[in-house]
GUMAR-625859 format. One record per atom (N, C-alpha, C, CB): residue number from 1; residue in one letter; chain; atom name; x, y, z. Coordinates in nm, 3 decimals, always signed. Glycine has a CB too. Layout:
N
ATOM   i aa ch at      xx      yy      zz
ATOM NUM  A  A CA       X       Y       Z
...
//
This chain:
83
ATOM   i aa ch at      xx      yy      zz
ATOM   1  M  A  N  +0.090  -0.109  -0.001
ATOM   1  M  A CA  +0.001  +0.004  +0.005
ATOM   1  M  A  C  +0.089  +0.122  -0.004
ATOM   1  M  A CB  -0.087  +0.007  +0.134
ATOM   2  A  A  N  +0.029  +0.244  -0.049
ATOM   2  A  A CA  +0.106  +0.352  -0.059
ATOM   2  A  A  C  +0.076  +0.455  +0.052
ATOM   2  A  A CB  +0.091  +0.406  -0.190
ATOM   3  D  A  N  +0.114  +0.571  +0.058
ATOM   3  D  A CA  +0.102  +0.665  +0.153
ATOM   3  D  A  C  -0.033  +0.722  +0.141
ATOM   3  D  A CB  +0.207  +0.765  +0.143
ATOM   4  N  A  N  -0.088  +0.796  +0.252
ATOM   4  N  A CA  -0.222  +0.873  +0.257
ATOM   4  N  A  C  -0.233  +0.975  +0.153
ATOM   4  N  A CB  -0.241  +0.943  +0.391
ATOM   5  N  A  N  -0.108  +1.030  +0.123
ATOM   5  N  A CA  -0.132  +1.144  +0.017
ATOM   5  N  A  C  -0.172  +1.102  -0.126
ATOM   5  N  A CB  -0.004  +1.226  +0.002
ATOM   6  N  A  N  -0.153  +0.978  -0.148
ATOM   6  N  A CA  -0.215  +0.936  -0.287
ATOM   6  N  A  C  -0.343  +0.866  -0.272
ATOM   6  N  A CB  -0.119  +0.841  -0.369
ATOM   7  G  A  N  -0.405  +0.871  -0.161
ATOM   7  G  A CA  -0.527  +0.801  -0.128
ATOM   7  G  A  C  -0.533  +0.665  -0.094
ATOM   7  G  A CB  -0.606  +0.811  -0.223
ATOM   8  F  A  N  -0.409  +0.605  -0.061
ATOM   8  F  A CA  -0.405  +0.479  -0.019
ATOM   8  F  A  C  -0.366  +0.476  +0.129
ATOM   8  F  A CB  -0.315  +0.404  -0.103
ATOM   9  I  A  N  -0.415  +0.361  +0.197
ATOM   9  I  A CA  -0.387  +0.340  +0.336
ATOM   9  I  A  C  -0.316  +0.209  +0.353
ATOM   9  I  A CB  -0.514  +0.344  +0.419
ATOM  10  D  A  N  -0.250  +0.196  +0.461
ATOM  10  D  A CA  -0.172  +0.058  +0.503
ATOM  10  D  A  C  -0.285  -0.016  +0.568
ATOM  10  D  A CB  -0.033  +0.077  +0.616
ATOM  11  L  A  N  -0.310  -0.140  +0.519
ATOM  11  L  A CA  -0.397  -0.235  +0.595
ATOM  11  L  A  C  -0.329  -0.355  +0.638
ATOM  11  L  A CB  -0.514  -0.275  +0.517
ATOM  12  D  A  N  -0.356  -0.400  +0.751
ATOM  12  D  A CA  -0.292  -0.521  +0.803
ATOM  12  D  A  C  -0.341  -0.638  +0.718
ATOM  12  D  A CB  -0.324  -0.544  +0.958
ATOM  13  P  A  N  -0.253  -0.730  +0.686
ATOM  13  P  A CA  -0.295  -0.856  +0.591
ATOM  13  P  A  C  -0.416  -0.945  +0.661
ATOM  13  P  A CB  -0.152  -0.964  +0.567
ATOM  14  K  A  N  -0.422  -0.937  +0.781
ATOM  14  K  A CA  -0.511  -1.010  +0.843
ATOM  14  K  A  C  -0.658  -0.943  +0.828
ATOM  14  K  A CB  -0.465  -1.025  +0.984
ATOM  15  I  A  N  -0.651  -0.822  +0.813
ATOM  15  I  A CA  -0.791  -0.750  +0.789
ATOM  15  I  A  C  -0.829  -0.783  +0.648
ATOM  15  I  A CB  -0.787  -0.582  +0.810
ATOM  16  L  A  N  -0.721  -0.776  +0.548
ATOM  16  L  A CA  -0.750  -0.803  +0.409
ATOM  16  L  A  C  -0.803  -0.941  +0.382
ATOM  16  L  A CB  -0.631  -0.782  +0.330
ATOM  17  D  A  N  -0.747  -1.029  +0.455
ATOM  17  D  A CA  -0.796  -1.178  +0.454
ATOM  17  D  A  C  -0.937  -1.191  +0.495
ATOM  17  D  A CB  -0.712  -1.267  +0.549
ATOM  18  A  A  N  -0.980  -1.114  +0.604
ATOM  18  A  A CA  -1.119  -1.125  +0.658
ATOM  18  A  A  C  -1.210  -1.058  +0.554
ATOM  18  A  A CB  -1.134  -1.053  +0.804
ATOM  19  I  A  N  -1.162  -0.962  +0.481
ATOM  19  I  A CA  -1.255  -0.886  +0.396
ATOM  19  I  A  C  -1.273  -0.979  +0.271
ATOM  19  I  A CB  -1.195  -0.733  +0.357
ATOM  20  S  A  N  -1.164  -1.041  +0.228
ATOM  20  S  A CA  -1.174  -1.130  +0.099
ATOM  20  S  A  C  -1.200  -1.265  +0.108
ATOM  20  S  A CB  -1.059  -1.129  +0.027
ATOM  21  G  A  N  -1.218  -1.313  +0.245
ATOM  21  G  A CA  -1.239  -1.454  +0.265
ATOM  21  G  A  C  -1.104  -1.521  +0.298
ATOM  21  G  A CB  -1.305  -1.518  +0.139
ATOM  22  G  A  N  -1.110  -1.653  +0.319
ATOM  22  G  A CA  -0.976  -1.717  +0.343
ATOM  22  G  A  C  -0.933  -1.738  +0.483
ATOM  22  G  A CB  -0.875  -1.639  +0.281
ATOM  23  V  A  N  -1.028  -1.685  +0.564
ATOM  23  V  A CA  -0.993  -1.710  +0.712
ATOM  23  V  A  C  -1.098  -1.797  +0.775
ATOM  23  V  A CB  -0.983  -1.575  +0.795
ATOM  24  M  A  N  -1.069  -1.897  +0.794
ATOM  24  M  A CA  -1.146  -2.003  +0.870
ATOM  24  M  A  C  -1.115  -2.012  +1.011
ATOM  24  M  A CB  -1.123  -2.136  +0.813
ATOM  25  T  A  N  -1.207  -1.979  +1.104
ATOM  25  T  A CA  -1.184  -2.008  +1.238
ATOM  25  T  A  C  -1.177  -2.143  +1.275
ATOM  25  T  A CB  -1.274  -1.952  +1.310
ATOM  26  Q  A  N  -1.124  -2.178  +1.397
ATOM  26  Q  A CA  -1.141  -2.320  +1.440
ATOM  26  Q  A  C  -1.279  -2.366  +1.455
ATOM  26  Q  A CB  -1.075  -2.343  +1.565
ATOM  27  D  A  N  -1.378  -2.291  +1.489
ATOM  27  D  A CA  -1.516  -2.319  +1.506
ATOM  27  D  A  C  -1.562  -2.361  +1.374
ATOM  27  D  A CB  -1.595  -2.201  +1.562
ATOM  28  E  A  N  -1.540  -2.281  +1.276
ATOM  28  E  A CA  -1.592  -2.289  +1.143
ATOM  28  E  A  C  -1.524  -2.432  +1.078
ATOM  28  E  A CB  -1.550  -2.144  +1.057
ATOM  29  E  A  N  -1.390  -2.453  +1.108
ATOM  29  E  A CA  -1.347  -2.588  +1.052
ATOM  29  E  A  C  -1.408  -2.700  +1.125
ATOM  29  E  A CB  -1.197  -2.606  +1.057
ATOM  30  N  A  N  -1.419  -2.684  +1.259
ATOM  30  N  A CA  -1.485  -2.795  +1.333
ATOM  30  N  A  C  -1.624  -2.837  +1.277
ATOM  30  N  A CB  -1.502  -2.754  +1.477
ATOM  31  T  A  N  -1.697  -2.722  +1.251
ATOM  31  T  A CA  -1.833  -2.740  +1.204
ATOM  31  T  A  C  -1.831  -2.812  +1.065
ATOM  31  T  A CB  -1.906  -2.602  +1.194
ATOM  32  L  A  N  -1.756  -2.762  +0.980
ATOM  32  L  A CA  -1.737  -2.826  +0.848
ATOM  32  L  A  C  -1.691  -2.972  +0.855
ATOM  32  L  A CB  -1.638  -2.748  +0.768
ATOM  33  L  A  N  -1.580  -2.988  +0.930
ATOM  33  L  A CA  -1.534  -3.126  +0.949
ATOM  33  L  A  C  -1.653  -3.231  +1.014
ATOM  33  L  A CB  -1.403  -3.119  +1.047
ATOM  34  D  A  N  -1.722  -3.175  +1.109
ATOM  34  D  A CA  -1.836  -3.268  +1.153
ATOM  34  D  A  C  -1.945  -3.301  +1.046
ATOM  34  D  A CB  -1.908  -3.204  +1.272
ATOM  35  N  A  N  -1.966  -3.197  +0.980
ATOM  35  N  A CA  -2.060  -3.226  +0.848
ATOM  35  N  A  C  -2.019  -3.320  +0.756
ATOM  35  N  A CB  -2.079  -3.109  +0.764
ATOM  36  L  A  N  -1.883  -3.308  +0.723
ATOM  36  L  A CA  -1.829  -3.398  +0.634
ATOM  36  L  A  C  -1.809  -3.536  +0.678
ATOM  36  L  A CB  -1.715  -3.350  +0.593
ATOM  37  K  A  N  -1.792  -3.555  +0.808
ATOM  37  K  A CA  -1.782  -3.685  +0.879
ATOM  37  K  A  C  -1.922  -3.752  +0.865
ATOM  37  K  A CB  -1.739  -3.667  +1.037
ATOM  38  A  A  N  -2.029  -3.657  +0.896
ATOM  38  A  A CA  -2.167  -3.716  +0.894
ATOM  38  A  A  C  -2.211  -3.763  +0.743
ATOM  38  A  A CB  -2.273  -3.605  +0.952
ATOM  39  I  A  N  -2.162  -3.677  +0.646
ATOM  39  I  A CA  -2.194  -3.706  +0.515
ATOM  39  I  A  C  -2.128  -3.835  +0.468
ATOM  39  I  A CB  -2.157  -3.594  +0.431
ATOM  40  K  A  N  -1.993  -3.851  +0.489
ATOM  40  K  A CA  -1.919  -3.965  +0.455
ATOM  40  K  A  C  -1.970  -4.094  +0.533
ATOM  40  K  A CB  -1.772  -3.937  +0.483
ATOM  41  S  A  N  -2.006  -4.080  +0.656
ATOM  41  S  A CA  -2.061  -4.197  +0.723
ATOM  41  S  A  C  -2.194  -4.251  +0.659
ATOM  41  S  A CB  -2.084  -4.161  +0.868
ATOM  42  M  A  N  -2.271  -4.156  +0.594
ATOM  42  M  A CA  -2.386  -4.203  +0.526
ATOM  42  M  A  C  -2.360  -4.269  +0.398
ATOM  42  M  A CB  -2.474  -4.098  +0.504
ATOM  43  G  A  N  -2.230  -4.267  +0.365
ATOM  43  G  A CA  -2.193  -4.338  +0.234
ATOM  43  G  A  C  -2.202  -4.258  +0.116
ATOM  43  G  A CB  -2.279  -4.454  +0.211
ATOM  44  I  A  N  -2.222  -4.124  +0.123
ATOM  44  I  A CA  -2.222  -4.021  +0.017
ATOM  44  I  A  C  -2.075  -4.003  -0.031
ATOM  44  I  A CB  -2.284  -3.881  +0.071
ATOM  45  S  A  N  -2.073  -4.022  -0.165
ATOM  45  S  A CA  -1.935  -4.024  -0.225
ATOM  45  S  A  C  -1.895  -3.866  -0.249
ATOM  45  S  A CB  -1.933  -4.116  -0.374
ATOM  46  L  A  N  -1.756  -3.851  -0.285
ATOM  46  L  A CA  -1.694  -3.729  -0.297
ATOM  46  L  A  C  -1.757  -3.677  -0.425
ATOM  46  L  A CB  -1.536  -3.740  -0.297
ATOM  47  D  A  N  -1.789  -3.762  -0.525
ATOM  47  D  A CA  -1.840  -3.703  -0.652
ATOM  47  D  A  C  -1.972  -3.639  -0.632
ATOM  47  D  A CB  -1.851  -3.808  -0.760
ATOM  48  T  A  N  -2.058  -3.706  -0.537
ATOM  48  T  A CA  -2.191  -3.641  -0.505
ATOM  48  T  A  C  -2.164  -3.504  -0.436
ATOM  48  T  A CB  -2.281  -3.735  -0.408
ATOM  49  I  A  N  -2.059  -3.502  -0.343
ATOM  49  I  A CA  -2.023  -3.378  -0.270
ATOM  49  I  A  C  -1.998  -3.268  -0.367
ATOM  49  I  A CB  -1.900  -3.398  -0.181
ATOM  50  W  A  N  -1.918  -3.289  -0.464
ATOM  50  W  A CA  -1.876  -3.195  -0.568
ATOM  50  W  A  C  -2.017  -3.155  -0.654
ATOM  50  W  A CB  -1.753  -3.269  -0.668
ATOM  51  Q  A  N  -2.099  -3.240  -0.677
ATOM  51  Q  A CA  -2.226  -3.205  -0.747
ATOM  51  Q  A  C  -2.307  -3.111  -0.653
ATOM  51  Q  A CB  -2.312  -3.339  -0.784
ATOM  52  Q  A  N  -2.295  -3.131  -0.531
ATOM  52  Q  A CA  -2.400  -3.067  -0.436
ATOM  52  Q  A  C  -2.332  -2.946  -0.370
ATOM  52  Q  A CB  -2.453  -3.173  -0.317
ATOM  53  L  A  N  -2.210  -2.933  -0.397
ATOM  53  L  A CA  -2.138  -2.819  -0.325
ATOM  53  L  A  C  -2.189  -2.689  -0.346
ATOM  53  L  A CB  -2.000  -2.813  -0.361
ATOM  54  P  A  N  -2.237  -2.646  -0.446
ATOM  54  P  A CA  -2.301  -2.507  -0.463
ATOM  54  P  A  C  -2.425  -2.486  -0.368
ATOM  54  P  A CB  -2.350  -2.488  -0.617
ATOM  55  A  A  N  -2.514  -2.581  -0.363
ATOM  55  A  A CA  -2.616  -2.584  -0.272
ATOM  55  A  A  C  -2.575  -2.581  -0.126
ATOM  55  A  A CB  -2.694  -2.695  -0.299
ATOM  56  F  A  N  -2.485  -2.670  -0.090
ATOM  56  F  A CA  -2.432  -2.689  +0.047
ATOM  56  F  A  C  -2.362  -2.554  +0.084
ATOM  56  F  A CB  -2.328  -2.818  +0.055
ATOM  57  Y  A  N  -2.289  -2.493  -0.010
ATOM  57  Y  A CA  -2.225  -2.365  +0.030
ATOM  57  Y  A  C  -2.309  -2.258  +0.057
ATOM  57  Y  A CB  -2.137  -2.320  -0.064
ATOM  58  D  A  N  -2.419  -2.247  -0.026
ATOM  58  D  A CA  -2.509  -2.151  +0.003
ATOM  58  D  A  C  -2.579  -2.158  +0.147
ATOM  58  D  A CB  -2.604  -2.158  -0.101
ATOM  59  I  A  N  -2.597  -2.280  +0.195
ATOM  59  I  A CA  -2.657  -2.295  +0.325
ATOM  59  I  A  C  -2.538  -2.266  +0.423
ATOM  59  I  A CB  -2.724  -2.444  +0.347
ATOM  60  Y  A  N  -2.419  -2.301  +0.409
ATOM  60  Y  A CA  -2.315  -2.287  +0.499
ATOM  60  Y  A  C  -2.268  -2.138  +0.510
ATOM  60  Y  A CB  -2.205  -2.377  +0.458
ATOM  61  K  A  N  -2.277  -2.073  +0.396
ATOM  61  K  A CA  -2.216  -1.927  +0.398
ATOM  61  K  A  C  -2.325  -1.844  +0.485
ATOM  61  K  A CB  -2.195  -1.856  +0.229
ATOM  62  S  A  N  -2.458  -1.878  +0.499
ATOM  62  S  A CA  -2.545  -1.795  +0.575
ATOM  62  S  A  C  -2.510  -1.788  +0.718
ATOM  62  S  A CB  -2.680  -1.840  +0.562
ATOM  63  S  A  N  -2.440  -1.896  +0.768
ATOM  63  S  A CA  -2.386  -1.898  +0.905
ATOM  63  S  A  C  -2.245  -1.850  +0.919
ATOM  63  S  A CB  -2.394  -2.033  +0.959
ATOM  64  Y  A  N  -2.172  -1.867  +0.814
ATOM  64  Y  A CA  -2.021  -1.818  +0.806
ATOM  64  Y  A  C  -2.006  -1.735  +0.684
ATOM  64  Y  A CB  -1.912  -1.940  +0.798
ATOM  65  P  A  N  -2.054  -1.596  +0.685
ATOM  65  P  A CA  -2.042  -1.518  +0.561
ATOM  65  P  A  C  -1.907  -1.488  +0.523
ATOM  65  P  A CB  -2.113  -1.395  +0.569
ATOM  66  N  A  N  -1.795  -1.495  +0.600
ATOM  66  N  A CA  -1.668  -1.480  +0.555
ATOM  66  N  A  C  -1.597  -1.585  +0.492
ATOM  66  N  A CB  -1.601  -1.442  +0.648
ATOM  67  I  A  N  -1.662  -1.684  +0.472
ATOM  67  I  A CA  -1.600  -1.806  +0.402
ATOM  67  I  A  C  -1.622  -1.807  +0.261
ATOM  67  I  A CB  -1.653  -1.935  +0.454
ATOM  68  T  A  N  -1.526  -1.833  +0.183
ATOM  68  T  A CA  -1.541  -1.842  +0.037
ATOM  68  T  A  C  -1.581  -1.983  -0.011
ATOM  68  T  A CB  -1.409  -1.801  -0.030
ATOM  69  Y  A  N  -1.637  -1.988  -0.116
ATOM  69  Y  A CA  -1.656  -2.109  -0.199
ATOM  69  Y  A  C  -1.514  -2.179  -0.202
ATOM  69  Y  A CB  -1.713  -2.072  -0.353
ATOM  70  E  A  N  -1.412  -2.122  -0.237
ATOM  70  E  A CA  -1.290  -2.171  -0.251
ATOM  70  E  A  C  -1.223  -2.234  -0.126
ATOM  70  E  A CB  -1.216  -2.071  -0.301
ATOM  71  D  A  N  -1.260  -2.170  -0.014
ATOM  71  D  A CA  -1.222  -2.203  +0.128
ATOM  71  D  A  C  -1.277  -2.341  +0.149
ATOM  71  D  A CB  -1.281  -2.096  +0.239
ATOM  72  V  A  N  -1.409  -2.357  +0.137
ATOM  72  V  A CA  -1.481  -2.474  +0.158
ATOM  72  V  A  C  -1.433  -2.588  +0.054
ATOM  72  V  A CB  -1.634  -2.441  +0.146
ATOM  73  E  A  N  -1.427  -2.559  -0.067
ATOM  73  E  A CA  -1.365  -2.661  -0.160
ATOM  73  E  A  C  -1.228  -2.704  -0.130
ATOM  73  E  A CB  -1.363  -2.610  -0.294
ATOM  74  G  A  N  -1.124  -2.607  -0.083
ATOM  74  G  A CA  -0.986  -2.651  -0.034
ATOM  74  G  A  C  -1.004  -2.737  +0.073
ATOM  74  G  A CB  -0.895  -2.538  +0.011
ATOM  75  F  A  N  -1.094  -2.694  +0.178
ATOM  75  F  A CA  -1.096  -2.782  +0.309
ATOM  75  F  A  C  -1.138  -2.926  +0.278
ATOM  75  F  A CB  -1.201  -2.722  +0.421
ATOM  76  I  A  N  -1.246  -2.934  +0.177
ATOM  76  I  A CA  -1.287  -3.070  +0.157
ATOM  76  I  A  C  -1.174  -3.145  +0.103
ATOM  76  I  A CB  -1.405  -3.080  +0.067
ATOM  77  K  A  N  -1.115  -3.084  -0.005
ATOM  77  K  A CA  -0.989  -3.156  -0.080
ATOM  77  K  A  C  -0.887  -3.200  +0.038
ATOM  77  K  A CB  -0.905  -3.042  -0.196
ATOM  78  K  A  N  -0.862  -3.121  +0.114
ATOM  78  K  A CA  -0.760  -3.140  +0.218
ATOM  78  K  A  C  -0.783  -3.245  +0.313
ATOM  78  K  A CB  -0.743  -3.024  +0.291
ATOM  79  N  A  N  -0.925  -3.255  +0.352
ATOM  79  N  A CA  -0.943  -3.332  +0.457
ATOM  79  N  A  C  -1.037  -3.465  +0.432
ATOM  79  N  A CB  -0.995  -3.244  +0.557
ATOM  80  W  A  N  -1.099  -3.493  +0.314
ATOM  80  W  A CA  -1.192  -3.590  +0.280
ATOM  80  W  A  C  -1.124  -3.734  +0.309
ATOM  80  W  A CB  -1.236  -3.569  +0.130
ATOM  81  D  A  N  -1.010  -3.736  +0.266
ATOM  81  D  A CA  -0.946  -3.886  +0.258
ATOM  81  D  A  C  -0.936  -3.917  +0.396
ATOM  81  D  A CB  -0.792  -3.903  +0.181
ATOM  82  S  A  N  -0.906  -3.833  +0.497
ATOM  82  S  A CA  -0.857  -3.868  +0.632
ATOM  82  S  A  C  -0.980  -3.877  +0.727
ATOM  82  S  A CB  -0.751  -3.759  +0.684
ATOM  83  L  A  N  -1.095  -3.864  +0.665
ATOM  83  L  A CA  -1.224  -3.872  +0.746
ATOM  83  L  A  C  -1.254  -4.026  +0.770
ATOM  83  L  A CB  -1.354  -3.797  +0.666
//
């Protein structure tokens, strides 16, 4: 960021992450992990997850508005096999 004379201000990177998404709290991760465990225990496949992800994300973001679709997608990719 530049100086204030040019109309720019310095912002902490944590503030920028919160604005643009990409910051999952431990509570949000735990909730998503619990949901994924339940889904997998019902025998629902990862292919089905990808097909239903847009609808699931719409529900999830109503409780966690700072989480992006990409955050949820990346979390699933990272954690699905270890559930």
